[in-house]
C-alpha positions as a Python dict, from the first residue, in 0.01 Angstrom:
ca = {
    (1, 'M'): (0, 0, 0),
    (2, 'C'): (121, 353, -77),
    (3, 'S'): (297, 539, 206),
    (4, 'A'): (144, 877, 117),
    (5, 'K'): (-85, 1009, 389),
    (6, 'G'): (-444, 904, 330),
    (7, 'C'): (-364, 697, 19),
    (8, 'S'): (-473, 335, 5),
    (9, 'A'): (-364, 264, -353),
    (10, 'T'): (-147, -32, -441),
    (11, 'A'): (223, 52, -434),
    (12, 'A'): (416, 32, -762),
    (13, 'H'): (748, 185, -650),
    (14, 'A'): (987, 140, -358),
    (15, 'L'): (1178, 454, -252),
    (16, 'A'): (1487, 361, -52),
    (17, 'W'): (1617, 637, 174),
    (18, 'N'): (1818, 713, 482),
    (19, 'N'): (1868, 1007, 713),
    (20, 'P'): (2246, 1039, 761),
    (21, 'K'): (2196, 1219, 1093),
    (22, 'V'): (2013, 917, 1234),
    (23, 'H'): (2107, 610, 1026),
    (24, 'T'): (2435, 444, 938),
    (25, 'P'): (2534, 492, 569),
    (26, 'E'): (2434, 139, 467),
    (27, 'R'): (2092, 151, 638),
    (28, 'R'): (1793, 186, 406),
    (29, 'K'): (1436, 262, 501),
    (30, 'V'): (1167, 215, 236),
    (31, 'W'): (857, 410, 149),
    (32, 'L'): (616, 254, -97),
    (33, 'A'): (445, 474, -355),
    (34, 'C'): (164, 440, -605),
    (35, 'D'): (206, 597, -950),
    (36, 'D'): (27, 915, -836),
    (37, 'H'): (256, 975, -535),
    (38, 'R'): (595, 856, -664),
    (39, 'E'): (706, 1207, -760),
    (40, 'S'): (576, 1389, -450),
    (41, 'L'): (728, 1138, -206),
    (42, 'G'): (1051, 1136, -409),
    (43, 'D'): (1062, 1518, -412),
    (44, 'F'): (1019, 1527, -34),
    (45, 'L'): (1309, 1286, 17),
    (46, 'R'): (1529, 1452, -251),
    (47, 'A'): (1483, 1796, -93),
    (48, 'R'): (1642, 1657, 224),
    (49, 'N'): (1910, 1454, 39),
    (50, 'F'): (1761, 1135, 183),
    (51, 'L'): (1661, 954, -138),
    (52, 'K'): (1899, 676, -238),
    (53, 'D'): (1711, 470, -497),
    (54, 'V'): (1372, 413, -662),
    (55, 'T'): (1284, 64, -783),
    (56, 'P'): (968, -109, -904),
    (57, 'H'): (770, -274, -627),
    (58, 'P'): (622, -612, -720),
}
C-alpha cells in the first residue's frame, strides 16, 4: 500500500532512503508509492538529500 498520507492505492514503486543524521550509511528505510505519489514522495526525500534509490515494487 502507498505510504502517502491518506492513500490506500497499491504501491508500484519502492523509494529507498536514509537520514544520515540518524542512520548508518548502509541503512535503508523504504517508502512505498503508487504511480500518483511517486514524484511527490521522491521530491520530499530529494529535498532533504535522503533519497537513495527508486525501484519497481512487485
